[in-house]
N, C-alpha and C positions, 0 to 999 in steps of 0.2 A: 374183270381179270383178262390179262392178255393170253395169247395162245400158249406161251411157254409155261405160264402158271397153270393153265388148264391141263397141259401135258403132264405136269408134275402131279396134279390132283388125280388124274386118270391112272398114272403109274402107281401111286400109293394105294388107290382103291383096289388094286389087284394083289397087293402084298399081304401076307399073313403074319408078318413080324415087322418090328421097327427096322427102318433102313437108315444107314448113316448118310451124311451129306455127300461123301465121296461116292458111295454106291449109287445114289440117285443121280449125281453129276455125271458119272460114267455112263449110266443107262440112257441119259437124255442128251449127252454131249454138251454139257454146260459146266461152268465152274462151280466149285464147292461154295464159293462166296455168293454166287447168284442164287443157289439153292437156299442158303440161310436168309438172304434178302426176301426171296419169294415167300418163305414161310412166315416171316414177320409181316409182309404186306397183306397176305391172305387173311391171317388172324386179325390184323388191324382193320381190314375191310369189313369183316363180319362182326368185329367187336367181341369175338369169342375164340377160344383155342380150337379151331377146326382141325388144325394139325398139331398133335401133341408132341412134345419134345422130352426126351429122357437120355440117360447115359448110353442107351442102346441105339438111339437114333430117332428118326421121325416116323410117325404113324398117323393115319387118318382117323379122326374121331369116329368111334363105332356107330353112334346114333346117326351121324351124318352119312356114313356108308350104308348102313342097313336099310335106311328109309329112302335111299336114292333121291336125295333132295336137290340134286343139281344136275342140269343137263349139260353134257360136254360132248356135243355132237360135232365131229370133225367136218361134217358136210356143211355146217352153217357158217362158212367163211363169207364175209360181205362181198357182194359182187358188183352192185351198182354204185354210182357216185354218191348217192344219198346214204346208202348203207355204210360205205367206207367213211363218209363224213361223220355219221352218227357214232361209229366205232371210235374214231379219233376223239370226238368230243367227250364221250363217256370215259375214255381212258384219262383224259386231261382233267376233267371236272369231278367225276364221281370217285375216281381213284386218287384224287388230290395229288396228281403228279405234276411237278413243275414243268417237265418237258418229256418228250418221247423221242427216242433215237430213230432217225429215219430208216436206218438199215433194219432195225427190229420191226418197224412197221411193214417194211417190204416183206420180211419173213412171215409175219403174222397174217398179212393180207394176200400173200402170194402175188405180188405185183412188183414191177421194176422201180428203180430209183426215180426215173423220169416221170413215171405215172404217179407216184406218191407226191412228187413236187407239183404236178398238175392238179391233183386232187386238192391239195392245200391252197393253191392259188384260187381255185374255183370256190372253195369254202368261204373265202373272204367276201365274195360277191353273193353267194347263197345266203349268208347269215349277216349281211350288212345291216339289216334292220335291227339286229340285236346289239349293235355297236360294240362288237368284240373284234379282235384282230388275231389271225393266226400267222405267225412268222417263223422263218427258219434261221437258226443261228448255230454254228458249229455242228452241223449235221443233226440238229435236233429241232423238233417243232414245239413252239410255245404258244400259249394263248394269253392275250392281253385284253383287259377290260375290267370294269367294276364288278364287284361281287354281285350286285343287283342284276346286272345284265347277264352274267354267267348263269345265275339262277334262272332267269327267264329263258335262256337258251336251253339249259338242260331240262327245264320243264316242258318245253316244246318237243324235245327229242323223246322224252319218256311218253308224252301224250301220243306222239305219232306211233311209237312202238306198242302202245297199249290198245290200239284200234283193232281189237280182235272181235268187236261186237259180241262180247261175252254173253250178253243176255238177248241176243237177236232171236226173234221168234223162230225163224227157219232153222237156226243151229240147234235151238232147244228141241224142236220137233224131231230133227234128225237123231238126237241123242235119247229122247224119251219117246220111243216109237209107239208104245202101248197107250199113250195118253194124248188126247186131242188138245194141243196147247192153245189153239185159237179159241176153243170152247172155254177153257179155263180162264183165258185172258178176258173173254167177254163176261163171264160170271163176275170176275173181280171188278171190272170197270162199271158194269151196270149196278152191282150191289153197293159199291162205294158211292156212286153218284146218287142212287136212290135214297141213301141215308145221309146225304149232304156231307160226304167226306172227300177232301181233295187228295189225290195220289199222284205225285209227279212221276215223270217217265221212269226215272231210275229207281224210285221207291217201288213203282209198279213192277218193274223188271225183277227187282230183288225179291219181291213177294211171290211173283210167279215162279221163279227158280226154286225157292224154298218149299213152296206148296207142291211143285212137281216132285221134289225129293220125297216129301211126306207121302204123297199119293203113290209114287213108284214103290216105296218101301212097303206100304200097306198092301198093294196089289201082289207083292211077292212074299207076303207073309212075315215081314220083318216089323214087328209091333213093339212100340215103346212099353217097357215093363215097369219103369220107375221114373221118378222125376217130380217136379212140382206140379200141383194140380189146382191150387186155390187161385181163382180169378179175382183180381182187384179191379172190378168194373166201376168206372167213375160216374157213368150216367146211363139212363135208360136208352139213349141214342146208341151208345156203344154196345149195349146188350142186344138191341134189335139187329144191329149190323152183324154181330158175331153169330147170333142164332140163325139169321138168314144165310150167311156165308156157309156155315157148317152144314146146314140142311141141304143146300144146293150141291156142295161137294159130295155128300153122302149119296144123294140120289143120282147125280150125273155120272160119278165114277164107280158106283157100286162098292163103296168101302164103308167100313165101320170105324169110327174114331173114338178112342177111349179118352178118359179125362186128361191123361198126360199129353196126348197129341193135340187135344183142344187147347190146352194151356200153351203149347208151342205155337199154334196158329194165332192165339190171342196175343202172344208176345210179338209175333211178326206184324200183326195189325198195329199194335202200339208203337212199334219201332218205325214203321213205314208210313202210316197215315199221318195227316196233320192233326195231331191230337196232343193231349197233355204231356205225353212222354217227351216229345221233342222240345217242349217248353220248360221242362223242369228237371234239373240235374238230380234233385232229391228223389223224384220218382224212379229215375234210372238207378240211383244208388241203392234204393230199397230192393230192387230186383236183382242186380248183379253184385252188389257189395262194394265196399270201399277199395278192396284189394284189386278187383278187376278194373274199376274205374281209374285207379292210380296207374295200373299197368297200361291201359289204353292211352292215357295222357303221356306216359313215359315213351311209348312207341311213337306217338304223334311228334313229340319233341325230337326223338332220335332220328326219325325218318326225315324230318325237316333239316336236321344238321347233316345227315349223311347223303341224302338224295335230293335235298332242296325242294321238297314237295310239302305244301301246307295242307294237312288233312284234318285240321282242327274243327271244321264245320260239323255241327250236330248231325247233318245228313249222313256223315260218315261215322262219327264216334258212337252214336246211339245204336244203330244196328250192329256195328263192329263189336261193341261191348257185349251185347246179347249173344253174338256169335261166339266170341271167346269163351264166355261162360259155358255154353253148351259144348264147345269143342273140348275144353278141359274136362268136363264131366264125362264125355264119351271116351276120351283117351284114358282116363283113370279106370273106366269100366272095361278097357281093352276093346272098345268098339270104334268103328269109323264109318264115315259115309262116302260112298263111291261118287266120284265126279267124272262124268263121261267126257268132259271137255279138257281134261288135264293136259293132254299132249298138244292140243291147239294153243293153250295158254302158254305152255313152256316154249313152244316154237316161235310164236308170234309176239310174245311180250316178255322178253328175257329180263329186262330191268324190273318190271313189276313182279315177276316171279322171284327174282333175286331178293326183292324187299320182303316178300312172303317167306322166303327161306330164312332170312335174318330173324324174323319174328318167330318162326317155327323152332329154330334152334334155341332161341332164348327161352321159349315156353318149355321145351324139353329139358333144358338144364334147370330151370326154376322149379318145375313140378315133377321131375323125374318120370316123364311120360314119353311115349313114342308118338310121333306125328308123321304120317306117310304123305306121299305125293298128292293123293286125292284131297286130303284135308288142307294141305299147303296151298293147293290151287284155289280152294274156296277163299282163303285169306287173300290171295291175289285178285280174285274177282271183286271183293269188297273194295280193294285199293283201286283197281282199274275202273270200276264203275264210278267212283268218286272223281277220278281224273277226268273221265268223259263228261260227268255232270258239270264240272267246273268249266270245261271247254265249251260246252253248248251254252251255258249261261252267259258266256262272254258276248254272245250275239243277241242277247235279250236286253231290253231297256231296264236299267237298274232303278228300283223304286223302293219306297218306304211307306209303311202304313202307320199312321198316328191315330190311335183310338183307345179310349179307356175300356178295359175289358169287363164291362158291366153285363152280367148274365151272358157271358161268352159272346158278346157282340163282336169283339175284335176277331175272334176265331171264325165266326160265321162270315164276316166280311172278307177275311183272308181266303176262306174256302171259295166264296163266290167269285172273287177276283181271279183266283188261280184256275177254277173250273172253266171260266169264260175267256180269260186272257193269258192263261199260263204259258202258251206257246210264244207270247210276245214280251212278257215282262218277267223279271226276276226280283221278287220281294226280298231285299237284303235283310230287313228287320221289321219287327212290329213293336212299337213302343206306346206306352199309355199316355205320354205327355211330351211336350217339346223340350223339357229339361233333360230328357235322355237322348236328344238328338245332338250328337257330337259334331264338331266342325268337320272332322275326318269323314264321318258317315255321310253328311250332307254333300261333301265334295265329290263323293262317288255316285251320287244319285241324280237321276234325270227328272223323276216325278215323285212328289210327296203327296200321297192320298191322305186326307185328314178329315175326321168327323168333328173336330173342335177348332176354334180360331187359333191361328199361330201368329206370333210376332216376328218370327225369323224371316229374313229376306235374303235371297241369293239370286243373282242374275242368270246363273247357268242352270237353275233348277226350277221346274214348274210346280207350284203348289195348287192342288186341285181339291177344293172342298166338296165332300160328298156327304149325303145324309145316310145314317144307318138304317133308315126306314125306306122300304121299297127300293132297294138298290138296283133292281132290274130296270126300273124306269130311267136310270142314269147311265145305262150301258153305252148309249150312243155318244154321250158327252165324254165318257171314259175312253171309248175307242178313238174319238176325234183327237183327244189329247195325246194318246199313245202314238197315233199316226204322225201327228205333227212333230213329236219328239224324235221319232225314228228318222224322219226326213232331215231334221237338224243334225242328228248324230252322223248320218251318212255324209252330209256336207262338211261337218267338222272333220271327219276322217280324211276327206279329200283335201281340205285346207292344210291340215298339219302334215300330210304326206306329200304335198305338192312337190317340194324341192327334192324329196327322196326319190320320187318316181319319174318326174319330168326333168329333162335336161335340154340345154340350148343346143347341144350337138345332135339331139334326136328330134329337132324341130325344123320344119321347112315350110316356106310360104311361096305359093304360086310356082311350083316346080314345072318343068316342061314334061309333065306326065299327064296322060289322058285316060288310061284304062285302069280297071281294078287290078289287073295283073301287073302292070307297070308300077303302080303305087305300092302294092304288097312286096314286090321284089326289091324295090328301093328301100322301103322301111325295114324289111327283114335284113337286108345287107348292112344297114347302119347298125343294127343290133348285133349282128355276127361280128362286124369289124371291131366292136368294143368288147367282144367275148362275153356278152350278156346272155347269149343263147348259143346252142350247138348248131351245127350245119344242117340238121334235119328239121329245124324249126319251121321253115317256110312250108315244107310238105305237111306238117302237122296243122298249120294255119289253114291250108287248103282243105284238109280233111274236115276241119270244123265248118268251113264255108259250104262244103257239099251237103252237110246235114241241114242247114237253113241259113238264109242270108243274115248277116250281122248289121245290115243297114236299117236305120230307124229315121225315116224322113230324110233330112239332108245331112245326117251324120252316120258314119259307119264305125263300129267298134269290133274289129276282128281280133281273134286271139287263137292260141293253139288249143287243140283238143285236150292236151295235157298241161298241167301246171309244172312244166319241166324247164323253165328258164333258170339260168344260173344266178341272175340278178333281176329282181322285179323292176321293170322299166316300161314307160309308155312313149312310143314313137309317134310323132304327130305330123300330119301333112294337111295344109289348108290351101284351098284354091277358090278364087272368085268365080272362075268359069265352071268349076266342078269336075269331078271324075265320073266316068261311066261305070256304074257299079251294078252289074246285071241289068235290070230294067230301070234302075234309078239313077239319078244324078245326085251325088253327095258332094258337099263342099268341105267337110271336115272328116278326117280319118284318124282315129286313135287305135294304134296297134298295141295291144296289151301283151306283155311278156311277163307272166306271173311265176314267181318262184313259190314252191310249196310252203315255205316257211312264212310267206305273206298271205296265205290263202284266206286268213281271217278277214283281211282288209279287202280282198278281191270283190266280194259281193257289194260292199259299201262303195268301192270305187266305181264298179260297173253301173250300179243303180243310180249313183249320184251323177255320173256323166250323162246317162240317158235322161234323167230328170232335168238336168241343167240345160242340155242342148236340144230338148224337145220343143223349145220356144223359137219360132221363126225369127223373132226380133233379136234374140241372142246370136243366132246363126249369122245374121246380117252384120252384127258387131264383130264377130270373130273373123269374118271375111275381110274386114278392114284392118286387122292386125298386120303390122309390117315386120315385127320382130318378136322374139321370145318374151321380152319384158312387157310388151303390150298385152300379150296373151295371159301372162301371169297376173297382171293388174286386173284384167277383165274377170278372171276366175274369182279372185278375192272379192272384188266389188259385188259380183252377182251373188256370191254366198252370203256376204254381209247384208245385202238388201233382202234376201229371203229370210234371214234371221230376224230382221227388223219388222217384218210384216206382222 
């Protein structure tokens, strides 16, 4: 919502009776027509009548008002270039607005007309990798690009705003002061590993948070008096883990857990560990019911349509369905759970909190219940954690496991792979045979781990045959394969992004420059002249240089201490004689200017450049480059030769 819509919401929240459009317009110095448009836009945005209309006028929905489900803080006006850019992108994409009036933006952001024009100009460079264009016409700003690229862009914006580290151990400890969070975390990890259960980072964080709530409630005398208590334990392995976990929680935190709370912990275990619940929709349906499952699927679909976020993965839907079931149960019983992080979430992740509000309002209308801010923020945490999980998995090698699930063989191999290589690989799927390997799935995969012979063949995917017996003896082979694929992936990123980040105008051979200072000043000036960086870029580069040298052998890769470039670019200087770089002589300098929107590619670029130019033989060849085309051909040929090895 824009500032004027927020002003109207704030005005209505203080009224005790319906107000006509003229009364609202006079109070806010707007036209009556604008008020009617804003009412329609706000209700359309949430998909519900947040603002009710009658013959007496407009009024804010009581449930919306009484539970304070929206933050309208006047102090949260975007101040930085990035914040202003994010604000404009959200208005254009999330609000499905064809254009925004520049003068309205000036009012909303409290900046001048020339400043807003400058912001829009810089946005085209900042988000060039998303292949969208922001342009001004008739004093309005528009966005041009494919729906796919717009979705990628808004996904990036939401992910950046959701970086609250919701489940960060330090934040949890600050909020749950009576409980030793590190001790709880250690109990969880050691217990799960002892019983051969894999728990990924986000599942672990989710489990820690909910156990903290249970322990905190117990310590303060708030005990569950009702609920489900019958445990549907699938195996002796599950029972041993649960008994061990419950016993340690009781002893360590001096609490007594009744059958209802033990059931809650069992459900958390089932939802977060790599076990049967994640693999079977039927198991989940038995626990939460068809109605809740349908509701979750409906929210996933609507959030995808409204906010362009794909939350369909079981890592989200399973724990979220369990959470909804308990949330509705608590709300019907007029109970709620306090969330000590609610203000941080509202302030730092407005879009994610907005999505949670959308769900909370719908739940209130469907079940005739009240949901307060604390409960709403828990919904936001589930959504935010899934967004972060997806973002982190982008940097892992995508893999598939092909294994018949005889006596839980596939499950045990999955656990072993994730326990030992989970920080390097992302297992997209586990299938029992090759007939369930779709072309689309294979195209997204770098490595296929298989325990059976496969007839599929693909040049871009490595197929690694592993034995289900004594997997530990094969760890060295698995690690070697992963390392090789990671190297190829980094080189692939450098190859496909070459023309995007390298330019002939930012390339110079044998300049009349001798020292590190002369080279850096020259390269920084070329970037500033193209408006790819701000005027303080050079000082930020020197700030990074003071921390540690960026020279590696005969190549130097300096960069700013911040990812604050307007457009990601690499400025290159090559010298046969070499440049004096502190105590080294370097022949090649890559000055990296990284925009935050391209940070995902930064590590790949950095590591690939170091790897490629660590060979003295390549340095000799680079020194012989006379023009940009020679340099480009050399990069492509070296990457290709590495791939062919």
